[in-house]
N, C-alpha and C positions, 0 to 999 in steps of 0.2 A: 570676896572668898567664893563667889558663885562661878568664877573660873577655873578654880583650882579642881584638878580631877579627884573623884573620890578614891579614897583608900580603901581598897579591898583584900582581905587574909585569904590563903588557902590554908587549910588545916593540913597540917604538914606532919602528921604522926605515921602515915603510910600511904600509898597510892601514887597516882601521876600527878605530884606536886607541880615540877617544872613546867609540865605542858600546860596547864592550867594558868598560872604565872605568865607564861609568855602570850597565850591567848587574850588574857585580860589587859596585858599592855598593850597588846595591838587594838583592842578594842577602846582604849583610851582610858585605862585607869591606872591609878598607882597602886604598887602591890606590896605585900609582906607574906611572910609564914607566919602561921600560929601555932605554937607548940607548948606554950605555957599559959596558966590562967590569965596572967596580968596582961598578956598579948590579946586576950578576948575583947576587952574594953577599949582596944586603941582604933580599931575596924569600923568602916561605915557598912561593910557587908562582908560575907564570908562565901566562899566557895569549899564544898565538901567534895573532895575527888572521888574518881574511882579506886578500887582496890578489893580488899577481901573484908567484907562488912563484919565479921564476928573477930577479927584481929582488930580491925580498926576502934570496934567497941571497947575491947579490952584496952588498948592502948589510952583511948580517950577517958576511960576511969582511972588508970595506973596514972596518968599524968596530971589528974585533977581537974580536968576540962570538962567533964559532964554536968556538973553543977552550972558554971558559968554560960556554958553554951546554952543550956536549956532556959537560963532565964533570959539572955539576950533573945532567943528565938521567941520566947513568950512575950517580951516587950515588942517585937515587931521588927528587929533585925533583917533586912534582906539576907536571904541565903539562897546559894544554887547550888543544888545536890546532883551529880553525875554518877548512875550506875550503883556503885555502893553507897554513894552520898546520897541516891535517891530512898536506899533502904534506911539510912541512919535518919531522915526525915519524917519517915512514915510513922503515923500512930500504931499501925497494927502491921504486924508481920503473919502470913499465910503458913510459913515453915521454919518459924524460928527455932533454934537451939534453945534448950529450956533455960540457959543462962543467958541467952543474948537481950541485951536491952537497945534502945534506939533513943535518940534525941528528942523525936516527936516533932509537933508542930503542924503536918501536913494530915488532913482527914482522909488517908487513902490506907488501903491493904496492899501490902506488896509481897510477892512471891519470890525468892531469891532464886538466881539462876534458873528461870523460869526457861529460857530457850534451851538450856542444855549446858553441857559442858564446854571445856577451850575448844575443843576441836569441832563446836557447834557454831562458834563466831561466825558470824556473816554482816554483810552489809545490804543496806537498801535505801533507796530514794524515798524519801517523806516530805509532803506537801503541807507545810505549817504556815498558814495566812499569816499569822503574826509577824513571821521573818521575810516576807515578800513573796513575789511569785516563782523565783526558782527554786527547785527542790532542794532539801537538804541531803547530802548523802551521810546516812547515819551508819555508825559502826557499833555492833554489839558484840560484846566479849563477855561471855559467862553472865549475859544480863538479865535482871530482873524484868517483871512487868507489873503492872498495876491492875490488881483483880477487881477491885470496886474502888469508887471514890465519892466523898460526900457532896453535898449540894453546893457546898461554898468552893468547890473545886472545879476550874475552867479546864476540861480536855484540850491539849494543844495538838496532840498528834496519835494515831493510831498506825499499826502495822497494817501495811496495805495488801499485801500478798502473802500467798503461802498458808501453812496450816495454821499460823499463830494470826491471821487476819483479823483485824478489831481488836487485838488487844492495844491497852492503853500504854504509851511509852513516853508521854511528854505531858505535864500538866503544869498549871499554877494555881495557887491561892493566894491572894493579895500580894504580897512581897516575898512569897516562897516560891521556888522555880525549881522543878526536878525534870531530868531525861534519864530513859534507860541506857540511852547509847552515849559514845564518847565524842564530843565536838573538837573537843582540845585537839586530837589527833589528826585533823582532817586538812586543817589550814582554811576551814571556813568559820569565822568568828562572830557569825551572825547570833547565835545563841549567847555567845558572852557579851556582844554589844547591846542585846537586850537586857542581860542581867544589869550590866552598867548603866543603863538608862533607868532600871529599875532603883538602883542605888541612888543615882542623883535624883530622881523624883522624891524620894524617901527622905533625901535630906532637905530638899527644898520645902516639901511639907513641915518637917520638924524645925526649920530654921524660923 
């Protein structure tokens, strides 16, 4: 059983689902989409993709996914959230709409659209020790950032240049991983390989 690649789902209610499926498969995982409550229990890990966080929140609740997702996250399921996915995993939002909810699990405060509108999207090289020596080309699209992080949260990357220098854009706490940027669009699969390794380790510890 140890040689079977882990089955990782991508939350498929909204956002760049196909790109994450392809990146996970390139990183050595089996993949499936998650749209229904019963599908949440079938996966060993989950990716919450980028998209529009308020829309994603509404659809997760409309499809009956909120409770099973919160239960599995609380039980320790590995989850990776990129951009809107990071917002969905945050315990707190700095500028949430009054009706907006998150799945939670990560002791962070996130500010939505912190870098500006679509026209303010940008790219930057980030040095992330956990991913090796070569810098990661990070693509930020209407991206959030982490305003503050609890003691249990490991900061993996900060913006290195410009007016937002020092802002946290990647973090991990246990088996939860988040990035402000979109590694699924660059062809660099190191973030996804890291997450696949997290899922594998989680399954070894549970077996």
